[in-house]
C-alpha positions in Angstrom: 37.2 39.0 89.0 40.4 38.1 90.8 39.9 35.3 93.2 42.4 34.7 96.0 43.0 31.2 97.2 42.4 32.4 100.9 40.0 35.3 100.5 37.3 35.9 97.6 38.2 39.1 95.6 37.0 40.4 92.3 38.7 42.1 89.4 36.6 44.8 87.5 35.1 43.4 84.3 32.1 45.0 82.7 30.3 42.7 80.3 29.8 45.6 77.8 33.7 46.0 77.4 35.2 44.2 74.4 38.7 44.7 75.4 40.5 43.7 78.7 44.0 45.4 79.3 46.7 42.8 79.6 48.6 42.8 83.0 51.6 40.7 83.0 53.4 40.7 86.4 57.1 40.5 86.7 56.9 37.8 89.5 54.6 34.9 88.8 55.1 31.6 90.6 53.0 28.7 89.2 51.5 26.7 92.1 49.4 24.2 90.2 50.4 20.6 91.0 47.1 18.9 89.8 48.2 17.0 86.6 44.6 16.7 85.5 44.2 20.6 85.3 44.0 21.7 81.6 43.8 25.5 81.4 42.9 25.2 77.8 39.8 23.1 78.6 38.4 24.0 82.0 34.8 23.0 81.1 33.2 21.8 77.9 30.6 23.6 75.8 28.1 20.9 76.9 29.0 21.7 80.5 28.2 25.3 80.2 24.9 24.7 78.1 23.3 21.8 80.0 20.3 23.6 81.5 18.6 20.3 82.6 21.5 19.3 85.0 19.5 20.2 88.0 15.9 21.0 89.2 15.1 23.7 91.8 14.6 20.9 94.3 18.0 19.4 93.6 19.7 22.8 93.8 18.1 23.3 97.2 19.1 19.8 98.3 22.7 20.6 97.1 22.9 23.9 99.1 21.7 22.2 102.2 24.3 19.5 101.8 27.0 22.2 101.6 25.9 24.0 104.8 26.0 27.6 103.8 23.6 30.2 105.0 22.5 30.6 101.5 20.1 27.7 101.9 17.7 29.9 103.7 18.3 33.0 101.7 15.1 34.6 100.0 14.6 37.9 98.2 12.0 39.6 96.2 12.3 39.0 92.4 11.0 41.3 89.5 8.5 42.1 88.1 6.0 40.7 90.6 8.1 41.1 93.8 7.4 37.5 94.7 9.9 36.2 97.4 12.0 33.4 95.9 14.7 31.2 97.4 18.3 31.4 96.3 17.9 27.9 94.7 14.9 29.1 92.7 16.7 32.4 91.6 19.7 30.3 90.5 17.6 27.9 88.5 15.4 30.5 86.9 18.5 32.6 85.8 20.0 29.4 84.3 16.8 28.6 82.3 16.4 32.1 81.1 20.1 32.5 80.0 20.2 28.9 78.9 23.3 28.0 80.9 24.0 25.2 83.3 22.8 26.0 87.1 26.0 24.0 88.1 28.2 26.7 86.6 26.3 29.3 88.6 26.8 27.5 91.9 30.5 27.1 91.1 30.7 30.9 90.4 29.0 31.8 93.6 31.6 29.7 95.6 34.5 30.9 93.6 33.8 34.6 93.9 32.3 34.8 97.4 32.3 31.5 99.1 28.6 31.7 99.4 27.9 28.0 98.9 29.7 26.9 102.0 29.9 30.2 104.1 27.7 29.6 107.3 27.7 33.3 108.1 28.4 35.5 105.1 28.4 39.4 105.1 25.8 41.2 103.3 28.4 42.5 100.7 29.1 38.9 99.8 25.3 38.6 98.7 25.5 42.0 97.1 28.4 41.0 94.8 27.8 37.4 94.8 29.4 36.6 91.4 31.8 39.5 91.4 30.1 41.0 88.3 30.9 44.6 87.6 33.0 45.1 90.8 36.7 45.4 91.4 38.9 44.9 94.4 39.0 48.0 96.6 36.3 49.9 94.5 32.6 50.5 94.3 30.6 48.4 91.9 27.9 49.3 89.5 24.9 49.8 91.7 22.5 48.3 88.9 23.9 45.0 89.3 24.2 45.0 93.1 22.1 42.4 94.9 22.1 38.6 94.9 19.5 38.1 92.1 20.9 40.9 90.0 24.4 39.4 90.2 23.3 35.8 89.4 21.2 36.9 86.5 23.9 39.2 85.1 26.6 36.6 85.3 24.3 33.9 83.6 23.5 36.3 80.7 27.1 37.5 80.1 28.5 33.8 80.1 25.8 33.0 77.6 26.5 36.2 75.5 30.2 35.2 75.5 29.2 31.8 74.1 27.0 33.1 71.5 29.1 35.9 70.3 32.8 34.8 70.2 33.8 37.2 67.4 33.2 40.2 69.8 35.9 39.0 72.2 39.0 38.2 70.0 41.5 38.1 72.8 40.4 34.6 73.9 39.6 32.8 70.6 39.2 29.1 70.2 42.5 27.7 68.9 44.6 30.8 69.2 47.1 31.5 71.9 46.5 34.3 74.3 48.3 35.6 77.4 46.4 35.8 80.7 46.6 38.6 83.1 48.9 36.7 85.4 51.3 35.8 82.5 50.3 32.3 81.4 49.9 31.4 77.7 46.6 29.5 77.0 45.1 28.1 73.7 41.4 27.5 74.6 39.8 24.6 73.0 36.2 25.5 73.3 34.0 28.6 73.7 32.9 27.7 77.3 36.4 27.9 78.5 37.0 31.1 76.4 33.9 32.6 78.2 35.5 31.9 81.6 38.7 33.8 80.6 36.6 36.7 79.1 34.8 36.9 82.4 38.0 36.6 84.5 41.3 36.9 82.4 43.4 35.4 85.1 44.4 31.6 85.0 45.0 31.5 88.7 46.7 28.8 90.9 49.8 31.1 91.1 51.6 33.5 93.4 51.7 36.9 91.6 53.9 39.6 93.2 53.4 37.8 96.5 49.8 37.6 96.3 47.8 34.2 95.9 45.6 34.1 92.9 42.8 31.6 92.4 40.7 32.8 89.5 39.9 30.1 87.0 42.0 27.5 88.6 39.7 27.9 91.6 36.8 27.4 89.3 38.3 24.2 88.1 38.9 22.9 91.6 35.4 23.7 92.8 33.8 22.3 89.7 35.7 19.0 90.1 34.9 18.9 93.8 31.2 19.6 93.3 30.3 18.0 90.0 32.9 15.6 88.6 31.4 12.2 88.9 33.1 9.9 91.5 31.8 6.4 91.3 32.9 3.4 93.4 34.7 0.7 91.3 32.3 -1.7 89.6 29.2 0.6 89.6 26.5 0.4 87.1 25.5 3.7 85.4 23.3 5.0 82.6 23.7 7.9 80.3 20.9 10.4 81.0 20.9 11.6 77.4 20.8 8.3 75.5 19.9 5.5 78.1 23.3 3.7 77.2 24.5 1.4 80.0 28.2 1.6 81.3 30.2 -0.3 83.8 32.5 1.8 85.8 35.8 -0.2 86.6 39.5 0.9 87.1 38.8 4.5 86.2 37.2 3.5 82.9 33.7 3.3 81.4 33.2 -0.2 79.9 30.3 -0.6 77.4 28.2 -3.8 77.2 28.2 -5.9 74.2 24.3 -6.0 74.4 21.6 -5.0 76.9 20.8 -8.6 77.6 24.2 -8.7 79.3 23.2 -5.8 81.6 19.9 -7.9 82.5 21.9 -11.0 83.0 24.5 -9.5 85.3 22.3 -7.0 87.3 18.8 -7.6 88.7 16.0 -5.2 88.5 16.5 -3.2 91.8 20.2 -2.4 90.7 19.2 -1.4 87.2 16.4 0.9 88.4 18.6 2.6 91.0 21.4 3.1 88.6 22.7 6.8 88.5 21.6 8.8 85.5 24.7 10.7 84.3 25.1 13.2 81.5 27.2 11.9 78.7 29.5 14.9 78.8 30.6 13.9 82.3 31.3 10.3 81.5 33.2 11.3 78.3 35.3 13.8 80.1 36.2 12.0 83.4 36.1 8.2 82.3 37.8 7.0 79.2 36.2 3.9 77.4 37.4 0.6 78.5 37.0 -3.0 77.3 33.7 -4.4 76.3 31.7 -6.3 79.0 30.6 -9.8 78.0 29.4 -12.8 79.8 32.1 -15.1 78.9 35.7 -15.0 77.6 35.1 -17.4 74.8 31.6 -18.4 73.8 28.4 -17.1 75.3 24.9 -16.8 74.0 21.7 -15.3 75.6 18.1 -16.3 74.3 16.3 -13.4 72.9 13.1 -14.4 71.1 11.1 -16.8 69.1 8.3 -16.3 66.6 6.2 -19.2 67.7 2.4 -18.4 68.4 1.0 -18.9 71.9 -1.1 -21.8 70.4 -1.4 -23.6 67.3 -3.9 -26.4 65.8 -3.2 -30.1 65.8 -1.3 -31.0 62.6 -0.2 -27.4 61.8 2.9 -26.8 59.9 4.7 -23.6 61.2 8.0 -22.1 60.3 9.5 -20.4 63.3 12.6 -18.3 63.9 14.4 -18.6 67.2 17.0 -15.9 68.0 20.1 -15.9 70.3 22.5 -13.0 70.8 26.4 -13.6 70.7 27.6 -11.9 73.9 30.9 -13.6 74.2 34.2 -12.6 72.6 34.3 -15.2 69.7 32.9 -15.0 66.3 30.3 -17.7 65.7 30.7 -19.7 62.5 28.0 -21.4 60.7 27.9 -25.1 61.6 30.0 -24.7 64.6 27.3 -23.1 67.0 24.2 -25.1 66.7 20.8 -25.0 68.3 19.2 -28.4 69.4 15.5 -29.2 70.3 14.3 -32.1 72.4 11.5 -32.9 74.9 11.9 -32.6 78.7 13.2 -36.1 79.0 15.9 -35.7 76.4 14.1 -37.7 73.7 13.2 -36.6 70.3 10.6 -33.7 70.5 7.1 -34.7 69.5 7.1 -31.6 67.4 8.3 -33.3 64.2 11.2 -31.5 62.4 11.5 -30.8 58.7 13.7 -31.3 56.7 15.9 -34.2 57.8 18.7 -32.9 60.1 22.4 -33.3 59.4 24.3 -36.3 60.8 25.4 -36.2 64.4 28.9 -35.1 65.5 31.6 -37.7 66.1 31.9 -36.7 69.6 29.4 -35.1 72.2 30.5 -31.6 73.6 30.6 -30.9 77.3 27.8 -28.4 77.5 25.2 -26.8 79.8 21.6 -26.9 78.6 19.2 -24.1 78.1 15.6 -25.2 79.2 12.9 -23.5 77.1 9.1 -24.0 76.7 8.2 -22.7 73.4 5.7 -19.8 73.6 5.1 -16.0 73.0 6.6 -14.4 76.0 10.2 -15.4 77.1 11.1 -15.2 80.9 14.5 -15.7 82.3 14.8 -18.8 84.7 17.6 -20.7 86.6 19.9 -22.7 84.5 19.6 -26.4 84.5 22.9 -28.1 84.8 23.9 -31.0 82.5 22.5 -34.3 83.7 22.2 -37.9 82.6 19.3 -36.8 80.2 21.8 -34.8 78.3 23.7 -37.8 76.8 20.3 -39.3 75.9 19.4 -36.1 74.3 22.5 -36.2 72.1 21.5 -39.6 70.9 18.8 -37.9 68.9 20.2 -35.4 66.5 17.0 -34.7 64.8 16.6 -31.3 66.5 20.0 -29.8 65.5 19.9 -26.5 63.5 22.6 -24.0 62.2 21.9 -20.3 62.1 21.1 -18.8 58.8 24.1 -16.4 58.7 27.6 -17.3 57.6 28.9 -15.8 60.9 27.6 -14.0 63.9 29.9 -11.3 65.5 29.9 -10.5 69.2 26.7 -8.4 69.9 24.9 -9.5 66.8 21.8 -11.8 66.6 21.9 -15.4 65.3 18.7 -16.5 63.7 17.9 -20.2 63.6 15.0 -21.1 61.1 13.1 -24.1 62.5 10.3 -25.7 60.5 7.9 -27.6 62.8 4.9 -29.9 62.2 2.7 -30.2 65.4 1.2 -33.6 66.5 -2.5 -34.5 66.4 -3.0 -34.8 70.0 -4.4 -31.6 71.5 -2.4 -30.7 74.7 0.4 -28.6 76.1 3.9 -29.3 74.9 7.2 -28.5 76.5 10.6 -28.7 74.7 14.2 -27.9 75.7 16.5 -25.7 73.6 20.2 -25.9 73.9 22.7 -23.8 72.3 26.0 -25.6 71.8 29.3 -25.6 70.1 30.5 -28.7 68.1 33.9 -30.0 68.9 36.8 -28.5 66.9 40.4 -28.1 67.6 40.4 -25.0 69.9 37.0 -25.5 71.6 36.9 -27.8 74.6 33.7 -26.6 76.4 30.5 -24.7 75.7 29.1 -22.3 78.4 25.4 -21.3 78.3 24.5 -18.2 80.1 20.7 -17.7 80.0 17.5 -19.7 79.4 13.8 -19.1 79.0 10.7 -21.2 79.8 7.7 -21.0 77.5 4.4 -22.9 77.0 3.0 -24.0 73.6 -0.6 -25.2 73.3 -1.7 -27.5 70.5 -5.4 -27.1 70.7 -8.5 -29.2 70.3 -10.4 -28.3 73.3 -8.7 -25.2 75.0 -7.1 -26.0 78.3 -7.3 -22.5 79.8 -10.3 -20.6 78.8 -12.9 -18.0 80.0 -15.8 -15.8 78.7 -16.7 -12.2 79.1 -19.7 -11.7 81.3 -19.8 -7.9 81.4 -17.5 -5.3 79.6 -18.3 -1.6 80.3 -15.5 -0.1 78.1 -17.5 2.6 76.3 -17.9 2.4 72.4 -17.8 6.3 72.3 -15.6 8.8 74.2 -14.5 12.4 73.9 -10.9 13.2 73.4 -9.1 13.3 76.7 -12.1 11.9 78.7 -11.5 9.4 81.5 -13.8 6.6 82.3 -13.9 3.9 85.1 -14.6 0.5 83.5 -15.2 -3.0 84.5 -14.6 -6.4 82.8 -16.1 -9.4 84.5 -14.7 -12.8 83.4 -16.2 -16.1 84.1 -13.9 -19.1 84.7 -14.7 -21.7 82.2 -11.3 -23.5 82.8 -10.7 -26.5 85.1 -8.3 -24.8 87.5 -8.8 -22.0 90.0 -7.5 -18.5 89.4 -5.5 -16.7 92.0 -5.2 -12.9 92.2 -1.4 -12.9 91.7 -1.5 -15.7 89.0 -4.0 -14.0 86.6 -2.8 -10.8 84.9 -4.7 -8.4 82.6 -2.5 -6.5 80.1 -3.3 -4.3 77.2 -1.8 -2.9 74.0 -3.0 -1.4 70.8 -4.5 -3.4 68.1 -1.2 -4.7 66.7 0.0 -6.0 70.2 3.2 -4.1 69.9 2.5 -0.5 71.1 1.1 1.0 74.3 -2.7 1.1 74.4 -3.8 4.7 73.5 -6.2 4.6 76.4 -3.6 3.9 79.0 -4.3 5.7 82.2 -1.6 6.8 84.8 -3.1 4.5 87.5 -2.1 1.4 85.5 0.5 -0.9 87.0 2.9 -0.1 84.1 2.9 0.5 80.5 1.0 -2.7 79.6 -0.1 -4.2 82.9 -3.8 -2.9 83.7 -5.0 -4.3 86.9 -5.3 -7.5 89.1 -8.7 -9.1 89.6 -10.7 -8.0 92.7 -11.0 -11.5 94.2 -8.3 -13.5 95.9 -9.4 -16.7 94.3 -11.9 -17.4 91.5 -12.8 -21.2 91.2 -14.2 -22.7 87.9 -17.6 -21.4 87.2 -17.2 -18.3 89.3 -16.6 -14.6 88.0 -13.5 -12.5 88.3 -14.0 -8.7 88.4 -11.3 -6.3 86.8 -11.9 -2.6 87.8 -9.6 0.1 86.1 -9.6 3.5 84.5 -9.0 4.5 80.8 -8.3 8.0 79.3 -9.2 8.7 75.7 -6.3 9.9 73.5 -6.2 13.5 72.3 -6.5 12.6 68.7 -10.0 11.8 67.4 -10.5 8.6 65.6 -11.8 5.0 65.6 -9.4 2.8 67.6 -9.2 -0.9 68.4 -7.4 -2.1 71.5 -6.4 -5.4 72.8 -6.9 -6.8 76.4 -5.1 -10.0 77.1 -5.4 -12.4 80.1 -2.4 -14.5 81.1 -1.6 -17.1 83.7 1.4 -17.5 85.9 1.7 -20.6 88.2 5.1 -22.1 88.8 3.7 -25.5 90.1 1.7 -26.0 86.9 4.6 -24.5 84.8 2.5 -21.7 83.4 4.5 -18.7 82.6 2.6 -15.9 80.6 0.3 -18.7 79.4 -2.5 -17.1 77.4 -6.1 -17.4 78.9 -8.4 -17.6 76.0 -11.4 -15.3 76.0 -14.4 -16.8 74.2 -11.9 -18.9 72.2 -9.8 -15.9 71.2 -6.3 -14.9 72.1 -7.5 -11.5 73.5 -10.5 -9.3 74.0 -10.6 -6.6 71.2 -12.5 -3.5 72.0 -13.5 -0.8 69.4 -13.9 2.8 70.6 -14.7 5.8 68.6 -13.0 9.1 70.0 -14.7 12.4 69.2 -13.4 15.9 69.6 -13.8 17.2 73.3 -16.8 19.4 74.0 -15.6 22.9 73.9 -16.1 25.5 76.6 -17.9 28.8 75.8 -15.1 31.2 74.9 -16.6 34.4 76.5 -14.6 37.7 76.2 -14.0 37.6 80.0 -12.8 34.0 80.0 -10.5 34.7 77.0 -8.9 37.7 78.5 -8.0 35.8 81.4 -5.8 33.4 79.3 -3.3 35.3 77.2 0.4 35.2 76.6 3.2 37.0 74.8 5.7 35.0 72.8 9.2 35.8 74.1 11.2 33.0 72.5 10.8 29.8 70.6 13.9 27.9 69.6 12.7 25.7 66.7 15.6 25.5 64.2 15.1 26.3 60.6 16.9 23.3 59.4 17.7 19.8 60.7 19.3 16.6 59.5 17.3 13.6 59.2 17.1 11.6 62.6 18.8 14.4 64.5 17.4 15.5 67.8 17.7 19.0 69.4 16.4 20.7 72.6 13.8 23.4 72.1 13.0 26.4 74.6 9.5 28.0 74.5 9.3 31.1 76.8 6.1 33.0 77.1 5.0 35.9 79.3 1.7 35.7 81.2 -0.3 38.7 80.0 -3.6 37.5 81.0 -5.3 37.9 84.4 -5.3 34.4 85.6 -2.4 32.5 87.2 -1.0 29.5 85.2 -0.4 26.2 87.0 1.8 23.4 85.8 -1.3 21.2 86.0 -3.6 23.5 84.1 -1.5 24.7 81.1 -1.0 22.2 78.4 1.4 22.3 75.4 0.2 20.0 72.5 1.6 19.6 69.0 0.3 18.4 65.7 1.2 18.1 62.1 0.3 20.8 59.6 -3.3 19.4 59.3 -3.9 20.0 63.1 -5.0 16.5 63.7 -2.1 13.9 63.1 1.0 13.5 65.1 3.8 16.1 64.6 6.5 14.5 62.4 9.1 15.8 64.8 7.5 13.9 67.8 10.1 12.7 70.3 9.9 9.7 72.4 10.2 11.7 75.6 7.0 13.6 74.9 4.1 12.7 77.3 2.0 11.0 74.8 1.2 11.2 71.0 0.3 14.9 71.1 1.1 16.3 74.5 4.6 17.5 74.6 5.9 18.5 78.2 4.8 20.1 81.3 5.3 23.7 82.1 8.8 23.9 84.0 7.5 26.4 86.6 4.9 25.3 89.2 3.0 28.6 89.1 3.3 31.5 86.7 1.6 34.6 88.0 0.3 37.5 85.6 3.4 39.3 84.5 5.8 36.4 85.1 7.4 34.2 82.6 6.7 30.4 81.9 9.1 28.0 80.0 8.5 24.7 78.2 11.8 22.8 77.5 11.4 19.7 75.2 13.2 17.8 72.5 12.2 17.3 68.9 13.5 14.6 66.5 13.8 15.1 62.8 11.9 12.7 60.5 13.9 10.6 58.0 12.4 12.0 54.9 14.1 15.2 53.5 11.5 18.0 52.9 10.0 21.1 54.5 7.6 20.5 57.4 5.1 22.7 59.2 4.3 21.9 62.8 1.5 23.3 65.0 2.0 24.0 68.8 -1.2 24.9 70.8 -1.5 25.9 74.4 -4.8 25.0 76.2 -6.2 25.5 79.7 -7.6 22.6 81.6 -8.9 23.4 85.0 -11.6 21.1 86.6 -12.2 23.3 89.5 -13.1 26.1 87.2 -15.0 23.9 84.8 -12.5 24.6 82.1 -11.5 22.0 79.5 -9.7 23.3 76.4 -9.8 27.0 76.4 -6.9 28.1 74.0 -4.2 30.3 75.5 -4.2 33.3 73.2 -0.7 34.2 71.8 0.1 37.9 71.2 -3.7 38.8 71.3 -4.6 36.9 68.2 -3.1 33.5 67.6 -4.5 30.3 69.1 -1.6 28.3 67.8 2.1 28.8 67.0 3.3 27.5 63.6 6.7 26.4 63.0 8.5 25.5 59.7 11.6 23.4 59.6 13.4 21.9 56.6 15.0 18.5 56.9 18.0 18.4 54.5 
């Protein structure tokens, strides 16, 4: 597949041949001037096999941006004859062959300039990737046509990748001479595959002819898909959700996620580009760690205080700060101090007696903190006259429990507190400071949190439930519109934006299993209907819940909290009937089955074509799995009607290989295709993560049909005319 720099040409290469003759021309002039071009490592194995790099819609947008006529190209595709766009053909070929659609786009531009040509000839479509056609001779008719060319190239590139021993000329780690006379020692199988496909390096004048070949592939790949970020850009790895800061051509890691949150607000973080780790690794070497301060810096993380306690209680709490500076903190050098808002000793009596005060007060910046259950970042308070008064009372000074805390690690301060007998809300200041020593002249504080702590006699913020329509029994997968009516028994009015309803599971740490897609986010449920609810009046909360897929008896927690800057309420718990939260018990039963008539079952059938569950995995390892099925029934599958679920061997509990990217505890992933007609192929691509315990596991995968318009809810998709589920066995070792 000889590719000229000025005009696309192809050199004959049949995929079935295991041997390519070696042509070494007498006069070869190397024209490559790009110092970054590595003929031994043109693309990585990860580049070739990243099937998730682009969706069909993203491919179409890419083609439109490049301006070629291929943007509007369509042709019928086998076996149904359905008209499909070039973008859809490219994407489908990539998924079927398990190669990166970006690679196919580069091949189309390298061989026939189709991506950017505004008026290509028909022969450019007919031999789009140069597969099985030489310069000046007829190609093999079986591979003629745009779709045939794209599918053939995708399949052959994958075959070269999977069967390296069949193509010894270009073997990884062994020197070989290309057909234009260059010696290469390929570093990976993906690059070897490019040379097997086209044995010319390119970027040269050979017997007075310009040859592009694999050098052209490199140039197009770099121009199309090498990430090019502006300096000082925040990016996130698509594969692992790791943050990086692009600066001076390097990718700089952050010492902790709290640093990202401190340096970049939510709009910047939410719009950060998601970049495959393979591209960041290849094009951006690792730079220095990003911290908040060159010497000492700490970020408040958490405390273990309850939202309320009772007068006179003794409570042992842990307060955590993360070291986000560049210095190691030593015990007794970095201390936590506690005082009330005026800088006087806190009314929360401290035990045991504190150490003596330092001989000299450090210059410092205070962190203001209200002790409570939910920290929220607030603006720093600069040092003031109250600081000196505060340092006259060393009763609230504590060292962390570890001997030292390295950058990125958590410092834990164990603080025993005895609460006063007066029932009211209390506010205290926390300040993280460095005691004076020979090489420390100042302390910089970089974040703070405000919290509210309630010592109760009579509750200050309370309510009672008037109506709760959350059902005590539901069918698995069933949805229900529910209402909670809450009477205001406090002495303050509630405003719509200041009273929030959130919900979790019984533990308060995980997502409510009845969460519905209409909720505001993973925990926030709904706002009250009224704009203002005065004392004595009733607030109405209307929302939807969906029962989980696994039957059982579940308890969920609904919490109401107040936010009011004027009253210094920041996620302050609104007591419900004197309790921290409303607990709801619901029994989830199996869904009501649909009659499985012979006629209905014959409409929903499939043939298993491929299922890539590995036989063995290592503990904690993750891998991508492809499930490919042929629709052998009489009904069309839709992305919204065919569901893939997975369970443990008992068919009830969660699959031990469950991955955090799954849709919920049992639903795995959506069908990749929007529509799969009878005779067409459907694919599911998802990840699994091996459990930590080494043993053999059996997992069950079920495909069911759910179509409200047809009154279908749970008909099994029959696999190979007999099976209603797929059983996979994997050994973790």
